[in-house]
N, CA, C and O atoms as CSV, one atom per row, in Angstrom:
chain,resi,resn,atom,element,x,y,z
A,1,MET,N,N,0.846,-1.175,0.000
A,1,MET,CA,C,0.000,0.000,0.000
A,1,MET,C,C,0.891,1.238,0.000
A,1,MET,O,O,1.823,1.336,0.798
A,2,SER,N,N,0.607,2.173,-0.888
A,2,SER,CA,C,1.411,3.393,-0.913
A,2,SER,C,C,0.605,4.546,-0.316
A,2,SER,O,O,-0.616,4.614,-0.463
A,3,TYR,N,N,1.300,5.429,0.346
A,3,TYR,CA,C,0.672,6.590,0.958
A,3,TYR,C,C,1.122,7.843,0.251
A,3,TYR,O,O,2.274,7.945,-0.171
A,4,LYS,N,N,0.240,8.779,0.121
A,4,LYS,CA,C,0.562,10.065,-0.488
A,4,LYS,C,C,1.279,10.932,0.534
A,4,LYS,O,O,1.053,10.802,1.737
A,5,SER,N,N,2.134,11.804,0.059
A,5,SER,CA,C,2.808,12.720,0.973
A,5,SER,C,C,1.805,13.738,1.506
A,5,SER,O,O,0.756,13.961,0.903
A,6,ALA,N,N,2.130,14.345,2.625
A,6,ALA,CA,C,1.235,15.317,3.244
A,6,ALA,C,C,0.999,16.523,2.342
A,6,ALA,O,O,-0.018,17.202,2.479
A,7,ASN,N,N,1.910,16.797,1.435
A,7,ASN,CA,C,1.769,17.950,0.544
A,7,ASN,C,C,1.063,17.621,-0.761
A,7,ASN,O,O,0.862,18.503,-1.596
A,8,SER,N,N,0.693,16.387,-0.943
A,8,SER,CA,C,0.033,15.972,-2.168
A,8,SER,C,C,-1.382,16.535,-2.226
A,8,SER,O,O,-2.117,16.442,-1.243
A,9,PRO,N,N,-1.784,17.120,-3.364
A,9,PRO,CA,C,-3.129,17.682,-3.461
A,9,PRO,C,C,-4.227,16.649,-3.287
A,9,PRO,O,O,-5.346,17.010,-2.921
A,10,THR,N,N,-3.948,15.374,-3.536
A,10,THR,CA,C,-4.987,14.361,-3.414
A,10,THR,C,C,-5.279,14.016,-1.964
A,10,THR,O,O,-6.278,13.350,-1.690
A,11,THR,N,N,-4.450,14.441,-1.033
A,11,THR,CA,C,-4.720,14.137,0.366
A,11,THR,C,C,-5.857,14.980,0.921
A,11,THR,O,O,-6.353,14.689,2.009
A,12,ALA,N,N,-6.281,16.005,0.214
A,12,ALA,CA,C,-7.344,16.880,0.688
A,12,ALA,C,C,-8.717,16.435,0.185
A,12,ALA,O,O,-9.622,17.262,0.080
A,13,SER,N,N,-8.892,15.163,-0.125
A,13,SER,CA,C,-10.184,14.712,-0.642
A,13,SER,C,C,-11.264,14.747,0.428
A,13,SER,O,O,-12.453,14.761,0.108
A,14,TRP,N,N,-10.865,14.761,1.695
A,14,TRP,CA,C,-11.826,14.943,2.789
A,14,TRP,C,C,-11.091,15.583,3.947
A,14,TRP,O,O,-9.860,15.605,3.985
A,15,THR,N,N,-11.857,16.101,4.889
A,15,THR,CA,C,-11.260,16.793,6.018
A,15,THR,C,C,-12.125,16.586,7.251
A,15,THR,O,O,-13.328,16.352,7.135
A,16,PHE,N,N,-11.534,16.669,8.404
A,16,PHE,CA,C,-12.276,16.478,9.646
A,16,PHE,C,C,-13.199,17.664,9.950
A,16,PHE,O,O,-14.243,17.489,10.579
A,17,LEU,N,N,-12.830,18.832,9.519
A,17,LEU,CA,C,-13.595,20.033,9.842
A,17,LEU,C,C,-14.373,20.524,8.630
A,17,LEU,O,O,-13.977,20.291,7.488
A,18,THR,N,N,-15.471,21.199,8.887
A,18,THR,CA,C,-16.312,21.704,7.804
A,18,THR,C,C,-15.767,23.020,7.255
A,18,THR,O,O,-14.896,23.649,7.856
A,19,ASN,N,N,-16.290,23.413,6.123
A,19,ASN,CA,C,-15.934,24.713,5.557
A,19,ASN,C,C,-16.369,25.853,6.473
A,19,ASN,O,O,-15.730,26.905,6.495
A,20,TYR,N,N,-17.437,25.658,7.221
A,20,TYR,CA,C,-17.874,26.670,8.189
A,20,TYR,C,C,-16.778,26.903,9.224
A,20,TYR,O,O,-16.452,28.045,9.549
A,21,THR,N,N,-16.219,25.826,9.733
A,21,THR,CA,C,-15.137,25.935,10.702
A,21,THR,C,C,-13.922,26.579,10.068
A,21,THR,O,O,-13.278,27.426,10.689
A,22,HIS,N,N,-13.600,26.198,8.854
A,22,HIS,CA,C,-12.448,26.785,8.172
A,22,HIS,C,C,-12.626,28.291,7.989
A,22,HIS,O,O,-11.676,29.050,8.178
A,23,VAL,N,N,-13.819,28.726,7.628
A,23,VAL,CA,C,-14.087,30.161,7.478
A,23,VAL,C,C,-13.887,30.862,8.823
A,23,VAL,O,O,-13.282,31.933,8.877
A,24,LEU,N,N,-14.386,30.269,9.903
A,24,LEU,CA,C,-14.208,30.867,11.228
A,24,LEU,C,C,-12.739,30.940,11.629
A,24,LEU,O,O,-12.310,31.920,12.238
A,25,VAL,N,N,-11.973,29.921,11.294
A,25,VAL,CA,C,-10.537,29.939,11.610
A,25,VAL,C,C,-9.854,31.089,10.882
A,25,VAL,O,O,-9.052,31.812,11.472
A,26,VAL,N,N,-10.169,31.259,9.600
A,26,VAL,CA,C,-9.576,32.358,8.832
A,26,VAL,C,C,-9.948,33.698,9.464
A,26,VAL,O,O,-9.096,34.572,9.620
A,27,LEU,N,N,-11.210,33.856,9.825
A,27,LEU,CA,C,-11.660,35.122,10.404
A,27,LEU,C,C,-11.114,35.343,11.811
A,27,LEU,O,O,-10.936,36.485,12.234
A,28,SER,N,N,-10.848,34.268,12.533
A,28,SER,CA,C,-10.262,34.432,13.872
A,28,SER,C,C,-8.828,34.941,13.761
A,28,SER,O,O,-8.338,35.630,14.656
A,29,ARG,N,N,-8.164,34.602,12.671
A,29,ARG,CA,C,-6.791,35.074,12.436
A,29,ARG,C,C,-6.766,36.491,11.883
A,29,ARG,O,O,-5.880,37.277,12.218
A,30,ASP,N,N,-7.746,36.822,11.029
A,30,ASP,CA,C,-7.816,38.156,10.436
A,30,ASP,C,C,-9.278,38.528,10.221
A,30,ASP,O,O,-9.871,38.153,9.210
A,31,PRO,N,N,-9.865,39.268,11.170
A,31,PRO,CA,C,-11.288,39.622,11.077
A,31,PRO,C,C,-11.637,40.521,9.897
A,31,PRO,O,O,-12.818,40.725,9.614
A,32,THR,N,N,-10.650,41.056,9.209
A,32,THR,CA,C,-10.922,41.915,8.054
A,32,THR,C,C,-10.632,41.208,6.731
A,32,THR,O,O,-10.512,41.858,5.693
A,33,SER,N,N,-10.521,39.891,6.767
A,33,SER,CA,C,-10.269,39.127,5.539
A,33,SER,C,C,-11.361,39.385,4.517
A,33,SER,O,O,-12.543,39.468,4.851
A,34,ARG,N,N,-10.942,39.511,3.259
A,34,ARG,CA,C,-11.900,39.679,2.168
A,34,ARG,C,C,-12.443,38.318,1.753
A,34,ARG,O,O,-11.789,37.291,1.935
A,35,ILE,N,N,-13.639,38.326,1.199
A,35,ILE,CA,C,-14.274,37.082,0.753
A,35,ILE,C,C,-13.356,36.334,-0.205
A,35,ILE,O,O,-13.233,35.113,-0.121
A,36,ARG,N,N,-12.718,37.054,-1.105
A,36,ARG,CA,C,-11.798,36.434,-2.068
A,36,ARG,C,C,-10.658,35.709,-1.342
A,36,ARG,O,O,-10.281,34.598,-1.716
A,37,ASP,N,N,-10.118,36.348,-0.304
A,37,ASP,CA,C,-9.007,35.744,0.440
A,37,ASP,C,C,-9.458,34.538,1.259
A,37,ASP,O,O,-8.743,33.542,1.360
A,38,ILE,N,N,-10.651,34.639,1.843
A,38,ILE,CA,C,-11.200,33.500,2.594
A,38,ILE,C,C,-11.389,32.316,1.649
A,38,ILE,O,O,-11.014,31.188,1.969
A,39,ALA,N,N,-11.972,32.581,0.489
A,39,ALA,CA,C,-12.216,31.518,-0.496
A,39,ALA,C,C,-10.914,30.843,-0.906
A,39,ALA,O,O,-10.841,29.616,-0.982
A,40,ASP,N,N,-9.891,31.644,-1.170
A,40,ASP,CA,C,-8.595,31.079,-1.567
A,40,ASP,C,C,-7.994,30.232,-0.453
A,40,ASP,O,O,-7.465,29.149,-0.706
A,41,GLU,N,N,-8.075,30.723,0.769
A,41,GLU,CA,C,-7.455,29.993,1.881
A,41,GLU,C,C,-8.207,28.708,2.215
A,41,GLU,O,O,-7.590,27.685,2.511
A,42,VAL,N,N,-9.533,28.758,2.169
A,42,VAL,CA,C,-10.334,27.581,2.492
A,42,VAL,C,C,-10.379,26.603,1.319
A,42,VAL,O,O,-10.498,25.393,1.513
A,43,GLY,N,N,-10.282,27.139,0.100
A,43,GLY,CA,C,-10.321,26.281,-1.084
A,43,GLY,C,C,-11.727,26.065,-1.603
A,43,GLY,O,O,-12.048,24.998,-2.127
A,44,ILE,N,N,-12.569,27.084,-1.455
A,44,ILE,CA,C,-13.943,27.028,-1.949
A,44,ILE,C,C,-14.216,28.287,-2.761
A,44,ILE,O,O,-13.379,29.187,-2.824
A,45,THR,N,N,-15.381,28.345,-3.376
A,45,THR,CA,C,-15.712,29.502,-4.204
A,45,THR,C,C,-16.107,30.702,-3.339
A,45,THR,O,O,-16.470,30.555,-2.172
A,46,GLN,N,N,-16.026,31.877,-3.936
A,46,GLN,CA,C,-16.459,33.084,-3.243
A,46,GLN,C,C,-17.948,33.015,-2.932
A,46,GLN,O,O,-18.386,33.477,-1.878
A,47,ARG,N,N,-18.721,32.447,-3.835
A,47,ARG,CA,C,-20.160,32.294,-3.596
A,47,ARG,C,C,-20.422,31.412,-2.383
A,47,ARG,O,O,-21.320,31.697,-1.592
A,48,ALA,N,N,-19.643,30.342,-2.231
A,48,ALA,CA,C,-19.800,29.462,-1.066
A,48,ALA,C,C,-19.450,30.213,0.218
A,48,ALA,O,O,-20.121,30.047,1.237
A,49,VAL,N,N,-18.411,31.029,0.172
A,49,VAL,CA,C,-18.039,31.832,1.338
A,49,VAL,C,C,-19.163,32.798,1.683
A,49,VAL,O,O,-19.513,32.950,2.853
A,50,GLN,N,N,-19.729,33.449,0.677
A,50,GLN,CA,C,-20.840,34.384,0.916
A,50,GLN,C,C,-22.014,33.683,1.599
A,50,GLN,O,O,-22.623,34.225,2.522
A,51,ARG,N,N,-22.321,32.477,1.136
A,51,ARG,CA,C,-23.430,31.711,1.721
A,51,ARG,C,C,-23.118,31.346,3.173
A,51,ARG,O,O,-23.971,31.486,4.050
A,52,ILE,N,N,-21.896,30.880,3.423
A,52,ILE,CA,C,-21.501,30.507,4.775
A,52,ILE,C,C,-21.538,31.725,5.700
A,52,ILE,O,O,-22.047,31.643,6.818
A,53,LEU,N,N,-20.999,32.852,5.234
A,53,LEU,CA,C,-21.014,34.073,6.045
A,53,LEU,C,C,-22.446,34.488,6.367
A,53,LEU,O,O,-22.748,34.843,7.506
A,54,ALA,N,N,-23.327,34.446,5.373
A,54,ALA,CA,C,-24.725,34.828,5.583
A,54,ALA,C,C,-25.379,33.936,6.636
A,54,ALA,O,O,-26.106,34.428,7.499
A,55,GLU,N,N,-25.127,32.633,6.571
A,55,GLU,CA,C,-25.716,31.711,7.536
A,55,GLU,C,C,-25.137,31.928,8.935
A,55,GLU,O,O,-25.869,31.872,9.923
A,56,LEU,N,N,-23.840,32.173,9.023
A,56,LEU,CA,C,-23.217,32.420,10.325
A,56,LEU,C,C,-23.706,33.734,10.929
A,56,LEU,O,O,-23.865,33.839,12.145
A,57,ILE,N,N,-23.944,34.729,10.089
A,57,ILE,CA,C,-24.489,36.006,10.563
A,57,ILE,C,C,-25.942,35.814,11.015
A,57,ILE,O,O,-26.329,36.297,12.079
A,58,ASP,N,N,-26.742,35.114,10.213
A,58,ASP,CA,C,-28.143,34.857,10.568
A,58,ASP,C,C,-28.260,34.093,11.885
A,58,ASP,O,O,-29.190,34.326,12.658
A,59,ASP,N,N,-27.326,33.189,12.140
A,59,ASP,CA,C,-27.357,32.368,13.354
A,59,ASP,C,C,-26.621,33.039,14.521
A,59,ASP,O,O,-26.446,32.434,15.579
A,60,GLU,N,N,-26.196,34.277,14.325
A,60,GLU,CA,C,-25.532,35.087,15.346
A,60,GLU,C,C,-24.202,34.507,15.823
A,60,GLU,O,O,-23.790,34.718,16.964
A,61,VAL,N,N,-23.542,33.774,14.934
A,61,VAL,CA,C,-22.176,33.326,15.202
A,61,VAL,C,C,-21.217,34.450,14.836
A,61,VAL,O,O,-20.177,34.622,15.472
A,62,LEU,N,N,-21.570,35.211,13.812
A,62,LEU,CA,C,-20.765,36.340,13.357
A,62,LEU,C,C,-21.584,37.616,13.394
A,62,LEU,O,O,-22.803,37.611,13.225
A,63,ARG,N,N,-20.870,38.707,13.620
A,63,ARG,CA,C,-21.449,40.042,13.465
A,63,ARG,C,C,-20.535,40.783,12.511
A,63,ARG,O,O,-19.312,40.699,12.627
A,64,VAL,N,N,-21.110,41.497,11.583
A,64,VAL,CA,C,-20.316,42.204,10.579
A,64,VAL,C,C,-20.531,43.705,10.739
A,64,VAL,O,O,-21.653,44.175,10.929
A,65,THR,N,N,-19.431,44.442,10.658
A,65,THR,CA,C,-19.500,45.901,10.648
A,65,THR,C,C,-18.679,46.394,9.470
A,65,THR,O,O,-17.661,45.805,9.107
A,66,LYS,N,N,-19.137,47.475,8.888
A,66,LYS,CA,C,-18.453,48.081,7.748
A,66,LYS,C,C,-17.342,48.970,8.295
A,66,LYS,O,O,-17.569,49.774,9.200
A,67,ASN,N,N,-16.152,48.822,7.745
A,67,ASN,CA,C,-15.007,49.630,8.145
A,67,ASN,C,C,-14.407,50.207,6.861
A,67,ASN,O,O,-13.511,49.613,6.262
A,68,GLY,N,N,-14.910,51.362,6.453
A,68,GLY,CA,C,-14.505,51.906,5.153
A,68,GLY,C,C,-15.105,51.055,4.054
A,68,GLY,O,O,-16.318,50.851,4.006
A,69,ARG,N,N,-14.254,50.560,3.173
A,69,ARG,CA,C,-14.718,49.692,2.076
A,69,ARG,C,C,-14.661,48.222,2.449
A,69,ARG,O,O,-15.054,47.365,1.657
A,70,ARG,N,N,-14.174,47.921,3.647
A,70,ARG,CA,C,-14.000,46.528,4.070
A,70,ARG,C,C,-14.999,46.171,5.156
A,70,ARG,O,O,-15.521,47.036,5.859
A,71,ASN,N,N,-15.246,44.898,5.271
A,71,ASN,CA,C,-16.057,44.371,6.365
A,71,ASN,C,C,-15.132,43.876,7.466
A,71,ASN,O,O,-14.030,43.392,7.208
A,72,GLU,N,N,-15.601,44.008,8.683
A,72,GLU,CA,C,-14.883,43.428,9.817
A,72,GLU,C,C,-15.857,42.486,10.513
A,72,GLU,O,O,-16.991,42.853,10.821
A,73,TYR,N,N,-15.393,41.269,10.751
A,73,TYR,CA,C,-16.234,40.230,11.316
A,73,TYR,C,C,-15.836,39.985,12.767
A,73,TYR,O,O,-14.659,39.826,13.088
A,74,ARG,N,N,-16.836,39.959,13.629
A,74,ARG,CA,C,-16.603,39.645,15.036
A,74,ARG,C,C,-17.270,38.313,15.326
A,74,ARG,O,O,-18.457,38.129,15.059
A,75,ILE,N,N,-16.499,37.389,15.872
A,75,ILE,CA,C,-16.994,36.042,16.166
A,75,ILE,C,C,-17.612,36.037,17.562
A,75,ILE,O,O,-17.006,36.516,18.520
A,76,ASN,N,N,-18.806,35.498,17.663
A,76,ASN,CA,C,-19.469,35.303,18.955
A,76,ASN,C,C,-18.923,34.003,19.548
A,76,ASN,O,O,-19.463,32.922,19.311
A,77,ARG,N,N,-17.858,34.129,20.312
A,77,ARG,CA,C,-17.179,32.954,20.866
A,77,ARG,C,C,-18.033,32.215,21.891
A,77,ARG,O,O,-17.745,31.063,22.214
A,78,ARG,N,N,-19.070,32.854,22.402
A,78,ARG,CA,C,-19.938,32.223,23.409
A,78,ARG,C,C,-21.051,31.385,22.787
A,78,ARG,O,O,-21.713,30.613,23.481
A,79,LYS,N,N,-21.253,31.535,21.497
A,79,LYS,CA,C,-22.323,30.801,20.811
A,79,LYS,C,C,-22.104,29.297,20.981
A,79,LYS,O,O,-21.015,28.787,20.719
A,80,ARG,N,N,-23.131,28.608,21.414
A,80,ARG,CA,C,-23.046,27.164,21.634
A,80,ARG,C,C,-23.095,26.413,20.315
A,80,ARG,O,O,-23.802,26.807,19.388
A,81,LEU,N,N,-22.331,25.321,20.241
A,81,LEU,CA,C,-22.358,24.458,19.063
A,81,LEU,C,C,-23.698,23.730,19.029
A,81,LEU,O,O,-24.302,23.479,20.072
A,82,LYS,N,N,-24.154,23.395,17.835
A,82,LYS,CA,C,-25.517,22.904,17.652
A,82,LYS,C,C,-25.719,21.412,17.910
A,82,LYS,O,O,-26.763,21.010,18.422
A,83,HIS,N,N,-24.755,20.609,17.569
A,83,HIS,CA,C,-24.949,19.154,17.607
A,83,HIS,C,C,-24.930,18.638,19.040
A,83,HIS,O,O,-24.198,19.158,19.882
A,84,SER,N,N,-25.734,17.620,19.315
A,84,SER,CA,C,-25.822,17.071,20.676
A,84,SER,C,C,-24.490,16.492,21.163
A,84,SER,O,O,-24.236,16.459,22.367
A,85,LEU,N,N,-23.649,16.039,20.250
A,85,LEU,CA,C,-22.339,15.511,20.651
A,85,LEU,C,C,-21.414,16.601,21.174
A,85,LEU,O,O,-20.443,16.320,21.877
A,86,GLU,N,N,-21.724,17.854,20.823
A,86,GLU,CA,C,-20.903,18.982,21.250
A,86,GLU,C,C,-21.591,19.801,22.328
A,86,GLU,O,O,-21.220,20.949,22.574
A,87,ALA,N,N,-22.586,19.219,22.968
A,87,ALA,CA,C,-23.363,19.934,23.985
A,87,ALA,C,C,-22.437,20.543,25.031
A,87,ALA,O,O,-21.510,19.897,25.520
A,88,GLY,N,N,-22.711,21.792,25.357
A,88,GLY,CA,C,-21.919,22.468,26.377
A,88,GLY,C,C,-20.652,23.110,25.852
A,88,GLY,O,O,-19.944,23.771,26.612
A,89,LYS,N,N,-20.346,22.939,24.591
A,89,LYS,CA,C,-19.140,23.538,24.005
A,89,LYS,C,C,-19.531,24.742,23.159
A,89,LYS,O,O,-20.630,24.805,22.609
A,90,SER,N,N,-18.612,25.690,23.067
A,90,SER,CA,C,-18.891,26.917,22.334
A,90,SER,C,C,-17.991,27.045,21.113
A,90,SER,O,O,-17.034,26.290,20.938
A,91,VAL,N,N,-18.321,28.014,20.280
A,91,VAL,CA,C,-17.493,28.335,19.121
A,91,VAL,C,C,-16.081,28.678,19.600
A,91,VAL,O,O,-15.099,28.268,18.982
A,92,GLY,N,N,-15.981,29.419,20.684
A,92,GLY,CA,C,-14.674,29.772,21.236
A,92,GLY,C,C,-13.876,28.548,21.650
A,92,GLY,O,O,-12.670,28.479,21.416
A,93,ASP,N,N,-14.554,27.571,22.272
A,93,ASP,CA,C,-13.874,26.321,22.655
A,93,ASP,C,C,-13.287,25.633,21.424
A,93,ASP,O,O,-12.155,25.150,21.449
A,94,LEU,N,N,-14.065,25.596,20.359
A,94,LEU,CA,C,-13.617,24.967,19.118
A,94,LEU,C,C,-12.405,25.704,18.537
A,94,LEU,O,O,-11.413,25.078,18.163
A,95,LEU,N,N,-12.492,27.025,18.466
A,95,LEU,CA,C,-11.384,27.795,17.918
A,95,LEU,C,C,-10.134,27.692,18.779
A,95,LEU,O,O,-9.022,27.648,18.253
A,96,ASP,N,N,-10.304,27.655,20.094
A,96,ASP,CA,C,-9.153,27.480,20.986
A,96,ASP,C,C,-8.480,26.132,20.758
A,96,ASP,O,O,-7.254,26.026,20.790
A,97,LEU,N,N,-9.280,25.121,20.532
A,97,LEU,CA,C,-8.747,23.779,20.293
A,97,LEU,C,C,-7.934,23.720,19.005
A,97,LEU,O,O,-6.895,23.062,18.945
A,98,ILE,N,N,-8.411,24.407,17.985
A,98,ILE,CA,C,-7.769,24.369,16.673
A,98,ILE,C,C,-6.533,25.257,16.620
A,98,ILE,O,O,-5.534,24.904,15.992
A,99,SER,N,N,-6.602,26.405,17.277
A,99,SER,CA,C,-5.532,27.397,17.151
A,99,SER,C,C,-4.276,27.016,17.868
A,99,SER,O,O,-3.299,27.765,17.840
């Protein structure tokens, strides 16, 4: 059995974390990231990023404020995770674990 190197593009066929989590990680590092930059870093389309941001804002995980021509995103670290397996854990707990 042969294994692909960690840098091989085919190793990214699946991931433990969702694109929602990846978007939050990018924003936790730089709250003023542009949609284009988030899309490039996560590896998804700008439209997918827009949809994820809209859902996170609607669910009060993110708050967006306009800062000149850029948006600044504030993460609600106290927001509880939704799944029963993550009961009692928050968005902040997840980001702390990953960072």
